[in-house]
C-alpha positions in Angstrom: 105.6 80.2 65.3 103.5 77.1 65.0 102.3 75.2 68.1 105.3 72.9 68.2 107.7 75.9 67.9 105.8 77.7 70.7 106.1 74.6 73.0 109.8 74.3 72.3 110.3 78.0 72.8 108.5 77.8 76.2 110.7 74.8 77.1 113.8 76.9 76.2 112.7 79.8 78.4 112.0 77.5 81.3 115.5 75.9 80.9 117.2 79.3 80.6 115.6 80.6 83.8 116.3 77.4 85.8 112.7 76.5 86.2 113.3 73.2 84.4 116.3 70.9 84.5 117.7 69.5 81.3 117.1 66.0 82.5 113.4 66.8 82.8 113.0 68.4 79.3 111.4 65.4 77.5 109.2 64.6 80.4 107.9 68.2 80.6 107.3 68.3 76.8 105.3 65.1 76.9 103.2 66.5 79.7 102.4 69.5 77.6 101.7 67.4 74.5 99.2 65.3 76.5 97.4 68.4 77.7 97.2 69.7 74.1 96.1 66.3 72.8 99.1 66.1 70.5 100.3 62.6 69.8 103.2 63.6 67.5 106.1 66.0 67.9 108.5 66.5 65.0 111.8 68.1 65.9 112.3 69.2 62.3 109.0 71.2 62.3 109.5 72.6 65.8 112.9 74.1 64.6 114.2 74.3 68.1 117.3 76.2 67.1 115.3 78.8 65.3 112.7 78.9 68.0 115.4 79.7 70.6 116.7 82.7 68.7 115.1 86.1 69.6 111.8 86.6 67.7 110.5 89.9 66.5 107.1 89.1 67.9 108.3 88.2 71.4 108.0 90.9 74.1 111.2 92.8 74.8 110.5 92.6 78.6 112.0 89.2 79.8 109.2 89.0 82.5 106.6 88.9 79.7 108.0 86.2 77.4 106.7 83.2 79.3 103.2 84.7 79.8 103.2 85.6 76.0 104.1 82.0 75.0 101.6 80.6 77.5 98.8 82.8 76.1 99.6 81.5 72.6 99.3 77.9 73.8 96.0 78.7 75.6 94.6 80.3 72.4 95.5 77.2 70.5 93.7 75.0 73.0 90.6 77.2 72.6 90.7 77.1 68.8 91.0 73.3 68.9 88.1 72.9 71.4 90.4 71.4 74.0 89.0 73.9 76.5 86.1 76.4 76.6 86.9 80.0 75.8 86.1 81.7 79.2 88.4 83.1 81.9 88.5 80.4 84.5 88.9 77.5 81.9 91.8 79.3 80.4 93.4 80.1 83.8 93.1 76.4 84.9 94.6 75.2 81.6 97.5 77.7 81.8 98.3 76.7 85.3 98.3 73.0 84.3 100.7 73.8 81.5 103.2 75.6 83.8 102.8 72.8 86.4 104.7 70.6 83.9 107.8 72.7 84.5 107.6 73.2 88.3 109.1 70.7 90.7 107.1 69.1 93.5 106.8 71.1 96.8 109.4 68.9 98.5 112.0 69.7 95.7 111.2 73.4 95.8 111.6 73.4 99.6 114.8 71.5 99.5 116.3 74.0 97.0 115.1 76.9 99.0 116.8 75.7 102.2 120.0 74.8 100.3 120.1 78.4 99.2 119.2 79.6 102.6 122.4 78.1 103.9 124.2 80.5 101.6 122.0 83.5 102.6 118.3 84.3 103.3 118.4 86.7 100.4 119.4 83.9 97.9 116.6 81.7 99.2 113.9 84.3 98.8 115.3 85.5 95.4 115.2 81.9 94.1 111.6 81.4 95.3 110.4 84.8 94.0 111.9 84.2 90.5 110.4 80.7 90.4 107.0 82.1 91.3 107.3 84.7 88.5 108.6 82.3 85.9 106.0 79.7 86.7 103.4 82.4 86.0 101.9 82.0 89.5 102.8 85.7 89.9 100.8 87.3 87.1 103.5 89.6 85.7 101.7 90.3 82.4 98.7 91.7 84.4 100.7 93.4 87.1 102.7 95.5 84.6 99.4 97.0 83.4 99.1 98.8 86.8 99.7 102.6 86.8 102.4 103.5 89.3 103.8 106.9 90.3 105.1 108.7 93.4 103.9 112.0 94.9 105.8 114.3 97.2 103.9 115.3 100.4 104.7 116.7 103.8 104.9 113.1 105.1 107.5 112.1 102.4 107.1 110.6 99.0 104.0 108.4 98.8 103.5 105.5 96.3 100.3 105.5 94.2 99.1 102.4 92.3 96.0 102.3 90.1 95.1 98.6 90.1 94.5 97.4 86.5 95.8 93.8 87.1 92.5 92.1 87.9 90.8 91.2 84.7 87.1 91.9 84.2 84.7 89.0 84.0 83.1 88.3 80.7 79.4 87.3 80.4 80.3 83.6 79.8 82.4 83.5 83.0 79.5 85.1 85.0 77.0 82.6 83.7 79.3 79.7 84.6 79.8 81.0 88.1 76.0 81.3 88.5 75.5 77.6 87.8 78.6 76.3 89.5 78.0 73.9 92.5 79.0 75.1 96.0 82.3 73.5 97.1 84.0 73.8 100.4 87.5 72.7 99.4 89.8 74.6 99.9 88.1 76.6 102.6 89.6 79.9 101.3 92.1 81.1 98.7 94.9 81.2 101.4 94.5 77.6 102.7 97.5 75.3 102.3 95.2 73.0 100.3 95.5 75.5 97.4 99.0 74.1 96.7 98.7 72.3 93.4 94.8 72.6 93.3 93.5 72.7 89.8 90.9 75.4 90.5 87.3 75.5 89.4 84.7 78.0 88.2 84.8 80.9 90.6 87.9 79.7 92.4 91.5 80.4 91.3 93.7 77.9 89.5 96.7 76.8 91.6 98.3 73.9 89.8 101.5 75.8 89.5 101.4 77.1 93.1 104.1 76.2 95.6 104.7 77.1 99.3 107.8 77.1 101.5 107.4 75.5 105.0 108.7 77.9 107.6 108.9 76.9 111.3 107.7 79.8 113.4 107.1 79.6 117.2 106.4 75.8 117.4 104.2 75.9 114.3 104.7 75.4 110.6 103.8 78.4 108.6 103.7 78.7 104.8 105.4 81.3 102.7 104.1 82.2 99.3 104.1 85.3 97.1 101.0 87.3 96.2 99.8 86.4 92.6 99.3 90.2 92.1 102.3 91.7 93.8 102.0 95.4 94.7 105.6 95.9 95.6 109.0 94.0 95.4 108.8 90.4 96.7 105.3 90.9 98.1 104.9 87.8 100.2 102.3 86.2 102.4 102.9 84.0 105.4 99.9 81.9 106.3 98.9 79.5 109.1 98.3 75.9 108.3 95.1 75.9 110.3 92.2 77.8 108.8 91.5 80.1 111.7 90.5 83.7 112.2 92.9 86.6 112.2 93.8 87.6 115.7 96.3 90.2 116.9 97.9 89.0 120.1 101.1 88.5 121.9 101.7 85.5 119.6 101.4 87.8 116.6 104.3 90.0 117.8 106.4 86.9 118.5 105.8 85.5 115.1 106.5 88.7 113.2 109.8 89.2 115.0 110.8 85.6 114.7 110.2 85.8 110.9 112.2 89.0 110.4 115.0 87.5 112.5 115.2 84.6 110.0 114.7 86.9 107.0 116.2 90.3 108.1 116.0 91.7 104.6 112.1 91.5 104.7 109.5 93.3 106.8 106.4 91.4 108.0 103.2 93.0 109.2 99.6 92.1 109.9 96.3 93.6 108.9 94.1 94.4 111.9 91.7 91.7 113.0 88.4 93.6 113.0 86.0 94.4 110.2 86.3 97.9 108.5 89.9 98.4 109.6 91.0 94.9 108.8 92.1 93.2 105.5 89.9 91.5 102.9 90.4 88.0 104.4 89.8 87.9 108.2 88.9 84.2 108.2 92.5 82.9 107.7 95.4 84.0 110.0 98.1 85.4 107.8 100.7 88.2 107.4 102.2 90.2 104.5 105.8 91.1 104.0 108.5 91.6 101.4 111.6 93.5 100.4 110.3 97.0 100.1 110.9 100.3 102.0 107.5 101.9 102.5 107.1 105.7 103.1 106.0 105.1 106.7 109.3 103.3 107.4 111.3 106.4 106.6 109.0 108.8 108.6 110.7 110.6 111.5 109.6 111.0 115.0 107.1 113.6 116.2 108.2 113.1 119.8 109.8 110.4 121.9 108.5 109.0 125.2 109.2 106.2 127.7 107.0 103.6 129.2 107.8 102.7 132.8 109.0 99.1 133.4 110.3 99.0 129.8 113.6 101.0 130.0 115.3 99.1 127.3 112.8 100.1 124.6 112.9 103.3 122.7 109.4 104.7 122.0 108.2 107.4 119.6 105.1 108.7 117.9 106.1 109.1 114.3 105.1 111.9 111.9 102.5 110.1 109.8 98.8 110.8 109.0 97.7 107.8 111.0 98.4 107.1 114.7 101.6 105.2 114.9 103.9 104.2 117.8 107.4 103.0 116.9 109.3 100.7 119.3 113.0 99.9 118.9 115.1 97.5 121.0 118.2 95.3 120.9 116.2 92.3 122.2 113.1 91.1 120.5 111.7 89.8 123.8 111.5 93.4 125.0 109.5 94.4 122.0 107.1 91.5 122.4 106.5 92.5 126.0 105.9 96.1 125.4 103.8 95.5 122.2 101.6 93.2 124.1 101.2 95.7 126.9 100.3 98.5 124.5 97.8 96.2 122.7 96.1 95.2 126.0 95.9 98.8 127.2 94.6 100.1 123.8 91.9 97.4 123.5 90.3 98.7 126.7 91.0 102.4 126.2 88.2 105.0 125.6 88.5 108.7 125.0 85.0 110.1 124.2 86.5 113.5 123.4 88.5 111.9 120.5 85.5 109.7 119.5 87.4 106.6 120.7 85.2 104.1 122.4 86.6 100.6 123.2 83.3 98.8 123.2 79.7 99.1 122.1 78.0 96.7 124.5 80.2 93.6 124.2 81.4 94.5 120.7 85.1 95.5 120.6 86.4 98.4 118.5 90.1 98.9 119.3 92.9 96.9 117.7 96.3 97.3 116.2 98.0 96.9 112.8 101.6 95.8 113.6 104.7 95.9 111.3 108.0 94.3 112.2 111.5 94.8 110.7 115.1 94.8 111.6 116.9 98.1 110.8 120.5 99.0 111.6 120.9 95.8 113.5 118.0 96.5 115.9 114.5 95.1 116.2 111.7 97.6 115.3 107.9 97.4 115.6 105.4 99.9 114.4 102.0 99.7 116.1 99.2 101.5 114.2 96.2 102.2 116.5 92.9 101.3 114.8 89.2 101.7 115.8 86.3 100.4 113.7 83.4 102.3 115.3 80.6 103.7 113.1 78.2 106.5 113.5 75.1 108.0 111.7 77.4 110.6 110.1 80.0 108.0 109.1 78.2 104.7 108.6 81.2 103.0 106.9 83.4 104.0 109.9 84.4 107.0 111.9 88.1 106.2 111.3 87.6 105.2 107.7 87.8 107.2 104.4 85.0 109.8 104.7 82.4 110.5 102.0 84.3 113.4 100.4 87.2 111.1 99.4 85.0 108.1 98.2 85.3 109.3 94.6 89.0 108.3 94.9 89.1 105.6 97.6 86.2 104.0 99.5 87.6 100.6 100.4 89.1 99.5 103.7 92.6 100.8 104.5 94.7 97.8 105.1 98.3 97.1 105.9 99.7 98.2 102.5 97.9 101.5 102.5 98.7 102.1 106.2 102.4 102.1 105.2 101.9 104.6 102.4 101.2 102.7 99.2 97.8 103.7 97.8 96.0 100.9 95.9 93.3 102.7 94.0 90.5 101.2 91.9 91.1 100.6 88.2 88.2 102.9 87.2 90.4 105.9 88.0 92.7 105.2 85.0 90.0 106.5 82.6 88.2 108.8 85.0 91.2 110.9 85.9 91.9 111.5 82.2 88.5 113.2 82.0 89.4 115.3 85.1 92.5 116.4 83.2 90.4 117.4 80.2 88.1 119.4 82.5 91.2 121.3 83.8 92.2 122.0 80.2 88.8 123.3 79.3 88.3 120.6 76.8 85.2 118.5 76.1 85.0 115.7 78.6 82.9 113.0 80.2 83.9 113.7 83.8 82.0 111.7 86.4 79.5 113.7 88.5 81.2 112.5 91.7 84.5 114.0 90.6 83.0 117.3 89.6 83.2 119.1 93.0 86.9 118.1 93.3 87.6 119.2 89.7 86.0 122.6 90.3 88.1 123.0 93.5 91.3 122.2 91.5 90.3 124.8 88.9 89.9 127.4 91.5 93.2 126.5 93.0 95.3 126.2 89.8 93.2 127.9 87.1 92.9 126.4 83.7 95.8 124.1 82.9 98.0 125.4 80.0 99.1 121.9 78.8 98.2 118.3 79.0 101.4 117.7 81.0 100.4 120.4 83.5 97.0 118.9 83.9 98.4 115.4 84.5 100.9 116.7 87.0 98.2 118.6 88.9 95.9 115.5 89.1 98.6 113.2 90.2 99.7 115.6 92.9 96.1 116.1 94.1 95.4 112.4 94.1 98.4 112.1 96.5 96.8 114.8 98.7 93.5 112.9 98.7 95.4 109.8 99.8 96.8 111.8 102.7 93.2 112.7 103.6 92.2 109.0 103.3 95.0 108.1 105.8 94.1 111.0 108.1 90.5 110.0 108.2 91.7 106.5 109.2 93.9 107.8 112.0 92.3 107.7 115.5 94.2 110.7 116.8 94.2 113.6 114.3 97.2 115.7 113.7 95.7 119.0 114.9 96.3 120.2 118.5 93.2 118.5 119.8 94.3 115.2 118.3 97.9 115.6 119.6 96.6 116.2 123.1 94.4 113.0 122.8 97.5 111.0 121.7 99.4 112.3 124.7 96.5 111.2 127.0 96.9 107.7 125.7 100.7 107.8 126.2 100.0 109.0 129.8 97.6 106.1 130.2 100.4 103.7 129.3 102.4 105.0 132.3 99.6 104.9 134.9 
């Protein structure tokens, strides 16, 4: 296809998916022509009828057609010298192209709430599809991720090797080095990102839209993650650029949201370094339409907390330390969640290495997750502690050194619930481990060697490539269990179970 055919095919796809209204077709085309410095457009050379038929060179996956056409247009812009050929320039230009097909925020919000009147599911499905079709959600990169599941004693865990984030080229690095410092928007979550063109070192957001959601006397903003890790992976962010904080208000907001969108869960990263998320400077939550392994975990034991007779309480069977609360009234969950948070923030148990403070520095906090299940409100409270030691300088309750060859980064909300997001380097490195198990020539990394030797002692030499792959996948899952266990404040041995019981008793003092 020539550039005119490519433009017309893109218009056709946007019309087909409801991203563009027929009344806006000519307007959108002219916006694109202007960005490409094209003063002429000949319908006879664009061959719209032919362009609208399936093409052999188009991807078979419908989610990849718009990204493919967009990439063709961006390549044309680079060839013609319209933009420079480096990552951020191409991202900014691509977002501007797609902005020509996306309505203004007021229009998107109006349509969202029209569909909400029919059902919350229709509203979120509309917005999710729009976010994918506008290329805000980067489907062509997300589909590069390696995903599989692993059976364990705690249920089936989800493993993702993250290949979606592109590597920076030298030209991009050089541009970032000389780029001026800018303080607008303050961070990548701020509401000012909506429609922001982007700049070197800061993501393009021309095609970005947010839904205004009233929550507890504030307006919060709903968007989807550009690199979704699970179905309808959404982010709810505060208008004010303020630090993350787990508090009574957090529990109220989480439950108010799932009450309005009962098909979604909503949770928060912890609010302290090491055990918190990657962005602690902007108050936000993550949710979506996905059942995580932790949600399906059964109870280790049930208990009661005095003065809260209407709330069912249980410690669940999970590598981390999780209390699950269930009630018919959300107010009861808010009250007990707040009570547990306050008691935990001041709780110390030296025998379990849990100290609430070092001087005035706090260490205890909670990762909360809210959902509605079987018509009842449910809140999971994951106990966290970010203390460090000489033996574990990255965190006592953090992945320990012997699992760093698999996972060294913070364990945030998504991983807490049983979805491992592992570094992209593992895609190639694990193949070398498989070769090692097969007794083939390999380039295994030195930091994987002790683990690979342990696997060989356990399984012997693998007899086929399929066996080697199966072994490595299974054992990566077991390593992830270790990662979660390291991050749990009360271990699952008898000593740890007694320590957890002591905290439960503390709640009833």
